[in-house]
DOKOLVEX-659221 format. One record per residue: residue number from 1; residue in three letters; chain; x, y, z of N, C-alpha, C in turn. Coordinates in nm, 3 decimals, decimal comma. Example, Ala and Ser with C-alpha at 12.3 -4.5 7.8 and 13.67 -1.06 7.14 Angstrom:
BEGIN
- 1/Ala/A/1,319/-0,569/0,780/1,230/-0,450/0,780/1,320/-0,330/0,780
- 2/Ser/A/1,285/-0,225/0,708/1,367/-0,106/0,714/1,290/0,003/0,787
//
This chain:
BEGIN
- 1/Unk/A/0,051/-0,348/0,439/0,144/-0,436/0,436/0,083/-0,515/0,554
- 2/Unk/A/0,013/-0,660/0,536/-0,018/-0,729/0,633/0,013/-0,868/0,624
- 3/Unk/A/0,062/-0,913/0,732/0,096/-1,061/0,700/0,033/-1,138/0,800
- 4/Unk/A/0,046/-1,290/0,794/-0,038/-1,359/0,880/0,112/-1,460/0,908
- 5/Unk/A/0,174/-1,481/1,030/0,254/-1,566/1,043/0,251/-1,714/1,046
- 6/Unk/A/0,340/-1,804/1,017/0,259/-1,957/1,050/0,414/-1,974/1,029
- 7/Unk/A/0,429/-2,081/1,136/0,580/-2,174/1,128/0,547/-2,288/1,029
- 8/Unk/A/0,697/-2,305/0,943/0,634/-2,453/0,869/0,529/-2,417/0,727
- 9/Unk/A/0,494/-2,289/0,718/0,359/-2,254/0,614/0,407/-2,201/0,492
- 10/Unk/A/0,364/-2,196/0,377/0,391/-2,101/0,323/0,391/-1,971/0,261
- 11/Unk/A/0,360/-1,948/0,410/0,324/-1,760/0,423/0,481/-1,747/0,475
- 12/Unk/A/0,496/-1,607/0,446/0,649/-1,556/0,443/0,665/-1,585/0,625
- 13/Unk/A/0,785/-1,610/0,645/0,848/-1,622/0,803/0,890/-1,520/0,826
- 14/Unk/A/0,900/-1,498/0,972/0,893/-1,391/1,073/1,043/-1,310/1,018
- 15/Unk/A/1,151/-1,399/0,973/1,263/-1,314/0,909/1,219/-1,226/0,801
- 16/Unk/A/1,160/-1,290/0,716/1,126/-1,226/0,551/1,037/-1,077/0,601
- 17/Unk/A/0,936/-1,119/0,671/0,837/-1,015/0,717/0,927/-0,908/0,780
- 18/Unk/A/1,048/-0,936/0,887/1,094/-0,810/0,950/1,192/-0,766/0,822
- 19/Unk/A/1,243/-0,816/0,735/1,338/-0,753/0,611/1,267/-0,678/0,528
- 20/Unk/A/1,103/-0,740/0,490/1,023/-0,654/0,435/1,001/-0,510/0,554
- 21/Unk/A/0,959/-0,504/0,644/0,936/-0,402/0,694/1,076/-0,289/0,701
- 22/Unk/A/1,136/-0,388/0,772/1,308/-0,272/0,794/1,343/-0,194/0,620
- 23/Unk/A/1,308/-0,277/0,527/1,360/-0,192/0,417/1,205/-0,078/0,352
- 24/Unk/A/1,086/-0,134/0,400/0,973/-0,017/0,378/1,081/0,122/0,480
- 25/Unk/A/1,103/0,072/0,600/1,117/0,149/0,688/1,258/0,268/0,629
- 26/Unk/A/1,370/0,202/0,571/1,455/0,284/0,505/1,415/0,374/0,391
- 27/Unk/A/1,334/0,280/0,302/1,301/0,370/0,210/1,204/0,486/0,241
- 28/Unk/A/1,113/0,485/0,356/1,047/0,597/0,370/1,130/0,719/0,461
- 29/Unk/A/1,268/0,663/0,501/1,323/0,759/0,591/1,415/0,873/0,443
- 30/Unk/A/1,452/0,777/0,343/1,491/0,831/0,238/1,417/0,939/0,170
- 31/Unk/A/1,311/0,914/0,181/1,176/0,986/0,080/1,169/1,111/0,207
- 32/Unk/A/1,166/1,070/0,343/1,142/1,176/0,420/1,272/1,302/0,387
- 33/Unk/A/1,372/1,236/0,392/1,512/1,376/0,354/1,439/1,413/0,221
- 34/Unk/A/1,427/1,391/0,121/1,418/1,456/0,022/1,282/1,560/0,017
- 35/Unk/A/1,184/1,516/0,121/1,076/1,599/0,161/1,111/1,727/0,223
- 36/Unk/A/1,206/1,666/0,328/1,258/1,782/0,405/1,325/1,884/0,317
- 37/Unk/A/1,419/1,863/0,233/1,489/1,936/0,157/1,380/2,035/0,079
- 38/Unk/A/1,263/1,991/0,043/1,159/2,074/-0,033/1,091/2,151/0,055
- 39/Unk/A/1,104/2,119/0,224/0,997/2,191/0,340/0,872/2,108/0,297
- 40/Unk/A/0,843/1,975/0,267/0,710/1,947/0,224/0,635/1,883/0,373
- 41/Unk/A/0,622/1,937/0,453/0,576/1,891/0,590/0,455/1,780/0,557
- 42/Unk/A/0,368/1,793/0,480/0,268/1,713/0,483/0,321/1,603/0,407
- 43/Unk/A/0,429/1,614/0,328/0,472/1,483/0,263/0,561/1,387/0,378
- 44/Unk/A/0,638/1,471/0,465/0,689/1,463/0,607/0,605/1,354/0,660
- 45/Unk/A/0,477/1,436/0,686/0,405/1,342/0,800/0,363/1,196/0,709
- 46/Unk/A/0,316/1,207/0,596/0,262/1,107/0,526/0,401/0,997/0,579
- 47/Unk/A/0,521/1,015/0,523/0,626/0,929/0,542/0,623/0,853/0,694
- 48/Unk/A/0,618/0,937/0,768/0,637/0,866/0,926/0,523/0,834/0,927
- 49/Unk/A/0,397/0,830/0,882/0,263/0,743/0,960/0,313/0,606/0,889
- 50/Unk/A/0,380/0,589/0,735/0,392/0,497/0,697/0,519/0,385/0,761
- 51/Unk/A/0,608/0,467/0,831/0,723/0,422/0,917/0,652/0,366/1,041
- 52/Unk/A/0,543/0,450/1,076/0,486/0,408/1,240/0,392/0,288/1,195
- 53/Unk/A/0,337/0,284/1,081/0,254/0,143/1,037/0,375/0,008/1,007
- 54/Unk/A/0,484/0,044/0,977/0,587/-0,070/0,988/0,631/-0,129/1,082
- 55/Unk/A/0,634/-0,031/1,184/0,703/-0,060/1,315/0,573/-0,140/1,391
- 56/Unk/A/0,455/-0,100/1,360/0,354/-0,180/1,444/0,328/-0,320/1,349
- 57/Unk/A/0,380/-0,305/1,267/0,367/-0,446/1,169/0,485/-0,536/1,227
- 58/Unk/A/0,598/-0,504/1,246/0,649/-0,566/1,304/0,642/-0,605/1,435
- 59/Unk/A/0,605/-0,515/1,500/0,567/-0,594/1,683/0,437/-0,711/1,658
- 60/Unk/A/0,357/-0,662/1,561/0,269/-0,749/1,555/0,324/-0,904/1,499
- 61/Unk/A/0,446/-0,915/1,411/0,456/-1,011/1,385/0,554/-1,115/1,462
- 62/Unk/A/0,581/-0,989/1,537/0,710/-1,046/1,669/0,631/-1,107/1,792
- 63/Unk/A/0,505/-1,018/1,810/0,386/-1,105/1,899/0,336/-1,232/1,833
- 64/Unk/A/0,298/-1,243/1,692/0,243/-1,398/1,649/0,332/-1,521/1,674
- 65/Unk/A/0,464/-1,464/1,651/0,576/-1,549/1,635/0,607/-1,605/1,792
- 66/Unk/A/0,580/-1,507/1,890/0,596/-1,544/2,044/0,485/-1,663/2,104
- 67/Unk/A/0,394/-1,578/1,996/0,242/-1,695/2,068/0,275/-1,811/2,006
- 68/Unk/A/0,311/-1,815/1,869/0,329/-1,926/1,792/0,414/-2,012/1,888
- 69/Unk/A/0,518/-1,988/1,922/0,623/-2,035/1,999/0,571/-2,116/2,123
- 70/Unk/A/0,521/-2,032/2,201/0,465/-2,032/2,353/0,319/-2,195/2,309
- 71/Unk/A/0,266/-2,141/2,204/0,176/-2,254/2,199/0,223/-2,385/2,133
- 72/Unk/A/0,338/-2,394/2,077/0,398/-2,535/2,038/0,458/-2,597/2,139
- 73/Unk/A/0,514/-2,532/2,250/0,568/-2,538/2,371/0,492/-2,597/2,483
- 74/Unk/A/0,376/-2,571/2,466/0,294/-2,591/2,525/0,239/-2,723/2,548
- 75/Unk/A/0,222/-2,768/2,389/0,178/-2,911/2,340/0,252/-3,001/2,362
- 76/Unk/A/0,353/-2,977/2,374/0,477/-3,083/2,377/0,506/-3,152/2,535
//
């Protein structure tokens, strides 16, 4: 999942992006629990990679928000 963050635009807000990534992480954790019960190491690793991607997405969104805020403050 990739998003471009804009303030006041039609694209998703930081809050919406954050919530979506957290939902993705929650689903992946539940899937890991099921795979772990079945002793499916490859499946667990796939879910861990998706969690890692979601966490990176949150960090990227946070960075974009901080840069947008800094740019808007420097213009004032």
